[in-house]
C-alpha positions as CSV (number, residue, x, y, z in Angstrom):
1,M,27.3,122.5,-67.1
2,A,26.7,120.9,-70.6
3,D,24.3,122.5,-73.0
4,L,21.8,119.7,-73.6
5,S,20.0,121.9,-76.5
6,R,22.8,120.7,-78.7
7,H,22.5,117.3,-78.3
8,P,19.0,116.1,-77.5
9,V,18.5,112.9,-75.5
10,L,16.0,110.6,-77.3
11,A,14.7,108.4,-74.5
12,E,12.5,106.3,-77.3
13,D,15.7,105.1,-78.8
14,A,17.3,104.2,-75.2
15,L,14.2,102.1,-74.6
16,L,14.3,100.4,-77.9
17,G,18.1,99.5,-77.6
18,L,17.2,97.8,-74.3
19,L,14.2,95.9,-75.8
20,L,16.0,95.0,-79.1
21,P,17.8,91.8,-77.4
22,F,14.7,90.5,-75.9
23,W,12.9,90.7,-79.6
24,Q,15.7,88.9,-80.7
25,L,15.4,86.5,-78.6
26,V,11.8,86.0,-79.1
27,I,12.4,86.0,-82.9
28,G,15.2,83.2,-82.4
29,A,12.9,80.9,-80.3
30,A,10.2,81.0,-82.8
31,V,12.6,80.3,-85.7
32,L,14.2,77.3,-83.8
33,A,10.6,75.8,-82.9
34,V,9.5,76.0,-86.7
35,L,12.9,74.7,-87.5
36,L,12.4,71.6,-85.1
37,L,9.1,70.8,-86.2
38,S,10.0,70.9,-90.1
39,V,13.2,68.7,-89.5
40,R,10.9,66.2,-87.7
41,R,8.4,66.0,-90.4
42,L,11.0,65.9,-93.1
43,A,12.7,62.9,-91.1
44,R,9.3,60.8,-91.6
45,R,9.5,61.3,-95.2
46,G,12.8,59.7,-95.9
47,P,16.3,60.2,-96.9
48,S,15.5,61.5,-100.4
49,R,13.7,64.5,-99.1
50,M,16.0,64.9,-96.3
51,T,19.0,65.6,-98.7
52,T,17.3,68.0,-101.0
53,A,15.9,70.0,-97.8
54,L,19.4,70.1,-96.5
55,L,20.9,71.5,-99.8
56,V,17.9,74.0,-100.0
57,T,18.5,75.1,-96.6
58,A,22.2,75.2,-96.8
59,A,21.7,77.6,-99.8
60,A,19.1,79.7,-97.6
61,I,21.7,80.2,-94.8
62,A,24.5,81.1,-97.3
63,G,22.1,83.7,-98.9
64,L,21.0,85.2,-95.6
65,T,24.7,85.6,-94.4
66,V,25.8,87.3,-97.6
67,L,22.9,89.6,-97.4
68,G,23.8,90.2,-93.7
69,V,27.2,91.0,-94.3
70,L,26.4,93.3,-97.0
71,L,23.8,95.1,-95.3
72,G,25.9,95.5,-92.2
73,S,28.6,97.0,-93.8
């Protein structure tokens, strides 16, 4: 039989590992809802504001991607 005292099994980590995709789904849905509401509001304000918003959004996405790659390595 294997000696379990050397490698303790952490049930909390296993439970968190199972719940992690659920929380990512909840956060993703909230971000999508806010994004859709803000795009609708910007579309009503006109094309010049939409261009600025798209540039700011592209810069934010690029920045978050770089941070994700740097922190993920």
